[in-house]
N, C-alpha and C positions, 0 to 999 in steps of 0.2 A: 907536397905533392903526394904523399902517403895517404893523408887524411882524404884529399880529393879523390884519390883512387879508390878507398875504401867506401866512401858514399856512393859513388858511380856502380860498383861492384853490387852494393846492397839494393840499389834502385833497379838495376837489371834482374836481381833475383826476385824482387817483388812483383815486377812485372811478367816474369815467367809464372809466377804462382797466382796470379789475379784471375786467369780463367777458372782455374780449380776452385779457388775460394768462391767464385761466382756460382760454380756449378753446384758446389756443396751447399750453399744457402739457398739456391733455388731448389735443390733436392729436397732439403728440410722443409721449406715452404709447401712443396708438393705433398710431401708424406703427410704433414699437418691437414692438409685439405682432403686427402684420400681419408685420413682417420676421422675427421668430422663427418664427412659423407657417409662413411660406414656406419659410424654410430648412429646417425639419423635414419639410415636405410633399417638397421637393426632395432631401432626403436619402432620406426614404422611398422615392421613385422611383427614385434611383439604386440603393438596395439592392434593390428589386424587378426591376431589370434587371441585377443581378449573375448570373453564371452558378452553376448550382448542380446536384449530382447529383440524379437522380430515382432514389434508393437502393431499387429494388425487386428487385435482382438478388441471388442468393446471394454471400456473402462468401467461401465455401468452395466450391472446383469440383474434382471427380474426374473422371479420365478414365483411359482403358486405353493401354498402349503400342500404338503404331502408330496409333491412332485419332484424330480430330481433337478439340483441346480449344478451347473458346470462352470468353474472359472478357468478360463484358458491362459495357458502361458507358454510360449514358444522361445526356447534359448538356443540361439546359434553359437557354435564354437565352445561348447561346453567343456570339452576336454575331460579331465579328471576332476573338476569342480564339482559342487554339490547343489542341488536344486532343493530349496525347502520352501514350505508353504506355512505362514505364521498368521494367526488371528490377531488383529491389532488391538482389540478392547482389552485383552487379558495377556497379550505378549506370548500366546502359547504356540509353540512349534507343533503344528499338526502332522506335517511329513516330511521326510528328508529322503530325497530320491524315490524310490518306489517304497520305501517303509513308512508305516503309519505309527504316531507316536501320540496317540490319545485313545484313551477308552471307550471314545464314541465310534462304534463301527460303521457309522453312515458315512465317515469321512474315508476317502481313498484316493489314490492318484492314478490317472489313466496316462500310461506311457507306452505306446506301440513301439515294440523292437526297432532300434535303430533310427528312432524319429527323434525330432527336436522337441516334440511336445511333452509337458508336464503339467496336465490340466488336474485341478482338484475337482472332485466329484463328490458332491453331498446328496445322500439318498433321503427321501422323506423329508424335505427341507421344512423347517419351522420357522415363525416368525423370530424367534430368539436367535436364529442363525444371522439375521440382517448385521450388516456392518462392513467394515474394511478388512480385507485380506491381503496379504503380501506374498508375491513369488519373489524369492530371493536367491542369489547366486554368491557363494563365500569367496568372492574375488577380493583384492585388496586396492583401494576400498571397495566394501560390498555394494552390490547393485541390487536394486529392488523394483518391483512393478506392482502398484497399487491398484485393487480392484475393489469396487463398491457394490455389495449385494443386497438387494431388497426382496423379501419374501412377503407377499401379500396373500390374504385369505380370498380364495374364489368366491364370487358371489352371483347367484342367480338375478336376472333383471326380466321384469315383466314386460313384453313389447306391446306397447300400447298403454291405454289407461289401466289404472289399477281398480277402477270400478267402472263397470259396464251394465247396460240395461239392454235386455232382448226380449222380444214378444215371445208369447207362448206358441209353442208349435214350430219355432224358427230353430236356426243352428247355433249353438253356441261355440265360438273358436276362440281358443286360448293359445298363447304362446309365450315361451320364456327362453332365453339365451343365457348362456355361461362362458366365460372365457378360458376354459379348459376343456380337454377331450375327457368328458364325463363317461365313464363305463356304463352308467345307467342313469335314467331320469324317471322318477316315480311323482305321480300326481295324488294329491289327496283332495278329497271334499270333506271339508270339516276334517275329523279325526280320522276318517276311513280311507283307505286307499282306493282310488277309482278302480273299478272291476270291469275289465273289459269284456268278461264272459259274463257278467250279470245278466238276469232277466230283462233288465231295461232294453239293451241292445241300443243299436246306433252310437256305439263309441268307438272313436279310433284315436290312434296316437303315431305320429310321425317323427322319428328324430333324425337330424341331420348335422354331420360332423364336417367343418371346415377348417382352414389354417388359423381362422379368428376363435375357434371353439365348438361349442355344441347347441344347437338350436332344437327345443322340443315343442310341438304343437298338438294340442288335444282339441278334438271336435267332438260335441254331442249333438246329434240331430233330435228334432221333435222334443225342444226344450218344454219341461213342465215346471210347476212351481215347486216340486220337490228337487229340481236341480238348482234353485236359489241357494245362495251361501257362499262360503270363504273356500276357494281353490287354491292350494298350494303346491308350487313346482320345486322338486327337492332332487337336484342333482347330486350325485355321489361324489363326496369330499368338496361341497360347496355350500355356501350359506343359501337357505331357502328364500323364495319370494313368493307373495301371495297377491290374489285378485279377487274382488268381491264381484258376485254375479246376481243381479236382480232379475228375476224374470217377471215380465208385465202380464197384470190380468186383463188390462185395457189398454189405454193410452199411457198410464202411469204405473210404476212398480207399486207393489203392496207397501214399501217402506215409504214410499213419497205420499201414498194415500193416507197412511196412519199419520204421517206428519201434517198433511192438510186438517185432517179430522182433528187433530189434536189442538191447532190454530183456531180452527172454529169453535170448538167446544171452550177454550180460554176466551175468546171474544164474546161469546154468549154469556158466559160468568161475568165478565166485566161489564156488559151493558145492562145485565139484570141487576148487578150491584149498584150501578149508577142510577138505575131507575128507583130503585129502593131508597138510596140516598136522597134522591131529588124529591121524592114523594114526601119523605120526613121533613126535608127542608121546607117544602113548600107549606105543611101543615103547620110547621112552627111560625113561619111569616105570617100566616092567615091570623094565628093566635095572637100575634105580637099587634096585628093592626086592629083587631077586636079589642084589644086591651087599651090602645091609644084612643079609639072612639069612645068607648065607655068612659075613660079617664076624662076627655074634655066635656061631654055630656054631664057629668057631676059637677063642673065648675059653672 
């Protein structure tokens, strides 16, 4: 009886504590879920606060020799991190934040106050500056944005044929273009600069600047034989381009007439030579025939 009473008492006590035990287990499970959610939220917040690149700028940049090249880098959520620019070919750190760490004074950083922009500026760019540059942020792990720079030499281009023929007393119209905003464009006739104030007169120059570059147009009225020759368009900071002008004395330019005369002279020489050779050959054949006739008669 005593044993049965003890078991019953223990069972009653267990039943009394069951709700409390279930409550504690449920509370523990809820605490674990809250902790996990809190961790995820904190982690997400930390991720949101990490720096990142606002990648809206081109990854390939082209510029012309002696012009300014700008490589753009916009960093969001920079915080107290450091933004650096590195030249990939020699792993040289060029800048850190607004400070420059190279003896080449052409390099600098463009960073308007309170902005997210950390642009690398290269003044008087040269072909040797071509290559890959990295904008870096010293997070853990480090993040970087690679930009390829290509520096090309500006080159003038003749619009139209590079060899033209015009009639005497007509107008010579020449034009060249270059893919930069050239500060000046000079024209040379041979080795001399075309002089707009010369006694010749009738010379005009028109220079037009557009988004694509610079176009220069040279006009010479009342063309004469003296205007024949090589004309060179020389834009500032660009490779020049040339055009050859032939002024016609009649229906053909002097150069073409000289060429025809040379052909005629060469043909005359060939014909005369052929006739001389033919005459000599005929004389030899005649002598051979006479020899054969005499030889037969003697038999």
